[in-house]
N, C-alpha and C positions, 0 to 999 in steps of 0.2 A: 930554789923556788922559781916557778914558771911565771913569766910575765903575762899579764892579761891584756889582750888587744881588743879594743872596742871599735866595732864597725861604725862608720859614719851614718847618721840618721838623716834621711832626706825629708824635706818638707812635703807632706802628702795632703795638706789642707786644700779643699776645693775640688777633689777628684770625684766625689760622689755626686755633686750637683750636675756637672756635664753629662755624666752617665745616665742620670734620671731624665734629663732633658732629651737626650738622644732616644731613650726608650719611649718617652711620650710621643716624640715626633714619629717614630716608627709605627707605633700603634695608631696614631692619627692617620698616617698614610694608608695603612691597611683598612681602617674603617671607611675612609673616603673612597677607596677602590671598591670595597664591597658595596657601598651605597650606590656608587655610580653604575656598577654592573647591574644591580637590582633595578634601578630606574631605567636603564637601557633595555633590559629584558621586558619590563612592564610596557614600555613604549612600543617595542617591537610586537609584543603580543596584542596590544591594542590596535596597532596598524593592521595586523593580519585579520583581526576580527572585523575591522571597519572595511577592509578590502573585500572580504567574503560577503558581508552584508550588502555592499555596493553591487557586487555581481548578482546577488539574489534580487535586488531591486531592479537591476537592468533586465533580468530575465522576466520578472513579473510585468515590467512595463512593455516588453516585447509581446508577451502573450495577451495583455490587456488591449494593446493597440491592434493586434491582429484580429481579436474578437470584435472590437468596435468596427474595424474596417469591413469585416464580413457581414455585419448587420446593416443591411441595405436601408433600414429605417433611419439610420444615423446619417448626418450630413457629411461625415468623413469620406464616405465612398465617392460621392459626387465631386468633392473637392479634389481628391486624389486623381480622379479620372480627367480632371481639367488641367492637370500638370503637363507641361511640355517636356520633351526630352532634355535633360539637364537641369530641370527645375526641382525644387525641394519644398517640402512642407514641414515646418519646425513647430512642434507642439510646445506647450507650456509645461513647467515643472509641476508634477502631481505628487502629493504626499501619500505614503502608504500608512496603514494602521500601526506598523511597528516603528514608525519614525523615519524610515527610509523614503527616498523620493526618486522619481525617474522623469526623463524627458525623451520623447520619441521624435525621430526625424525620418521622413519618407522621401526617398529620391526616386525620380523616374530616370533610370539609367540608359535604357536602350529600347528600341522598338524594331523588331524584325517583322516587317509586313504589318499585320494587324495585332500581333502578340507583344504587348509591352512587358518590360522587365523592370521590376522595382527592387530597391534595396531599403530595408527597414533597419535603422540603427537606434538602439535604445541605450541611453546613458543612465547609470544608477549611481547614487551616492547615499551614504549613511553618516549622519553627523557632519563633521567638518573634514572627513577623510577624503581620500583620492576618489576620482570618478572612474568607474569601470563601464565599458561599453560592450554590447553584443550586437551581432548583425545577422540578418536573415534576408536572403534573396527570394523573392516570390514572383509568381506570374498568375494571372487569372486563369482558372480552369473552366471546366464545363459548368454551365449555369452561372458563370460570373464569379464563383467563389475562388478563394485564393489557395494556392498550394505551393510547397517548396519546389523550385525548378530543378529537378534532378531525375535521373533515369531509374534510380533505385534508392533504398534507404542507405546502403553502403556499397562502395566500389573499392575492392581491396586487391592488391597484388602482393602475393606472398602468403605465408602461413597465417591462419586465423584459428584462434582457440577460444571457445566459449565454454567455460566450465563453472560459471557462477549462477546457474539457473535463470539467466536472463533470456529474454526473447526479443529477437529482431524481426519486426513485422512491417510489411508494406501494405497491409490491409488498411484502407482509410475508414475512419469512423469517428463519431463524436463521443467524447467521454460521457460516462453516466451522469445524467442530470443536465447535460448541455443541450439547450434548446435552439442553438443556432446551427445553420447549415455550413459546415466547414469542409466536409469531405469533397475531394475532387475525383480521383480515380485510383484504383489499386495499382501497385507497382511491385516489382520483384523485391524480395527482402534483401538480397545481397548479390552482387556480381563479382565473380572471382575469375582469375586467369586459369587456375587448375582446381577442379572440384576436389581433388585429393588433398589439397592444402587446407580444406575446411574441416576442423575438428569440433564436433558438437557433443563433447563428452558430458556437458552439464547444462547446455543451453538449447535454444530452439530458434528456427528461422521460419517465418511465414510470409506469404506474398503470392503474387500472380506473375510467374511461378515463384516458389520460395527461393530457389537458387538458380542463377544463370551462369553458365560457364562461357567465358569470352577468351578464347585462346589467342585472339589478335591483339590483346591488351599490350600496351607499350607505354613508354614515358609520356608520349603525346596524349595518352588517354587522360592524364591528370593535368594537362596544360590547356585543354580546350573544353569550354563549357558552352554548349550550343553553338552559336556562331561567333562567340567571343573567346579570346585567349586569356590566360591568367594575367599576362602583362596588361592587357586592355582593361580588365576588371580592376586591377590595382590602380591604373591611371584614373579610373572613375572615382575612386575612394577619396 
């Protein structure tokens, strides 16, 4: 007769409880991670929307201030003309219908003889988000109206492709329904170094003339603005 050998039985009491606790902790960590990720994405999305709305508010403020400045019946024009070189005019915050707001600041930066140069800076904000700013350099043109101080709508060195049915125009004019005088003088639509680099497969250029070829274009072309250099303009900001 064979002997029966019995294996020792170990005490397994309490093994299930730690396993369940570890499983619960793991699930809790996964849930917290998912919740945190969702909150972060929502916050980031909200910040992007606020930033975009602030940029739109700044652009609206820039256009509104420019229109008000061009209206000689408004006191803004005479106030700006009284500014000395280096002085600035800071406007108050104005609220837009969509809840955004903007504030415009006008600097008198430079004066070359009798032709002053101004910088308009409009700050925009929506809600409690960050402030965005846009800037425009202007100078009085013929008739005292304002215009952007540049030789053409665009000056480009290198290849240019317009294939989205857009139009680049240097023809000055007021938008439909606009009863203020804003136009100064017509300009070239674009200045390029080599006219063969301009590809208008789906777009158009208009101006007086539409295209100007400037073979003398160099790096210095993009470093000098009138009688000011880029570094001098940055120092004024």
